C-alpha positions as CSV (number, residue, x, y, z in Angstrom):
1,X,0.0,0.0,0.0
2,X,2.5,2.6,-1.2
3,X,-0.2,5.2,-2.0
4,X,-1.7,5.1,1.4
5,X,1.7,5.9,3.0
6,X,2.1,8.7,0.4
7,X,-1.3,10.2,1.3
8,X,-0.5,9.9,5.0
9,X,2.7,11.8,4.4
10,X,0.8,14.5,2.5
11,X,-1.7,14.9,5.4
12,X,1.2,15.5,7.8
13,X,2.6,18.3,5.8
14,X,1.8,22.0,6.2
15,X,0.0,24.0,3.5
16,X,3.2,25.7,2.4
17,X,4.9,22.3,1.9
18,X,1.9,21.0,0.0
19,X,1.9,24.0,-2.3
20,X,5.6,23.4,-3.0
21,X,5.0,19.7,-3.6
22,X,2.2,20.6,-6.0
23,X,4.5,23.0,-8.0
24,X,7.2,20.3,-8.1
25,X,4.8,17.7,-9.4
26,X,3.4,20.0,-12.1
27,X,7.0,20.8,-13.2
28,X,7.7,17.1,-13.4
29,X,4.5,16.5,-15.4
30,X,5.5,19.2,-17.9
31,X,9.0,17.6,-18.3
32,X,7.5,14.2,-18.8
33,X,5.1,15.5,-21.4
34,X,8.0,17.2,-23.2
35,X,10.1,14.0,-23.1
36,X,7.1,12.1,-24.4
37,X,6.6,14.5,-27.3
38,X,10.3,14.2,-28.3
39,X,10.2,10.4,-28.0
40,X,12.7,10.4,-25.1
41,X,10.4,9.0,-22.5
42,X,10.8,5.3,-21.7
43,X,8.3,4.8,-18.9
44,X,5.0,6.4,-20.1
45,X,3.1,5.1,-17.1
46,X,5.0,7.7,-15.0
47,X,2.8,10.4,-16.6
48,X,-0.3,8.8,-15.2
49,X,1.3,8.3,-11.8
50,X,2.3,12.0,-11.6
51,X,-1.2,13.1,-12.6
52,X,-2.7,11.1,-9.9
53,X,-0.2,12.4,-7.4
54,X,-1.2,15.9,-8.4
55,X,-4.9,15.1,-7.8
56,X,-4.0,13.6,-4.4
57,X,-2.1,16.7,-3.4
58,X,-5.0,18.9,-4.4
59,X,-7.4,16.8,-2.5
60,X,-5.4,17.1,0.7
61,X,-5.1,20.9,0.2
62,X,-8.9,21.1,-0.2
63,X,-9.5,18.9,2.9
64,X,-7.2,21.2,4.9
65,X,-9.0,24.3,3.6
66,X,-12.4,23.0,4.5
67,X,-11.4,21.8,8.0
């Protein structure tokens, strides 16, 4: 259950740390898309994983904002 541990780690972070994590994930997604467009990306499943991580981060941010 790797994702459960990741979500728990996210819930323990502050809002500033979550915002930084979100920016980093979006930069990584941009770079992966760029590599994919230039046929340099070997592991295309990584794009899907990063997109889901972005969604997880945004969900935790929303939960903290509503709490």
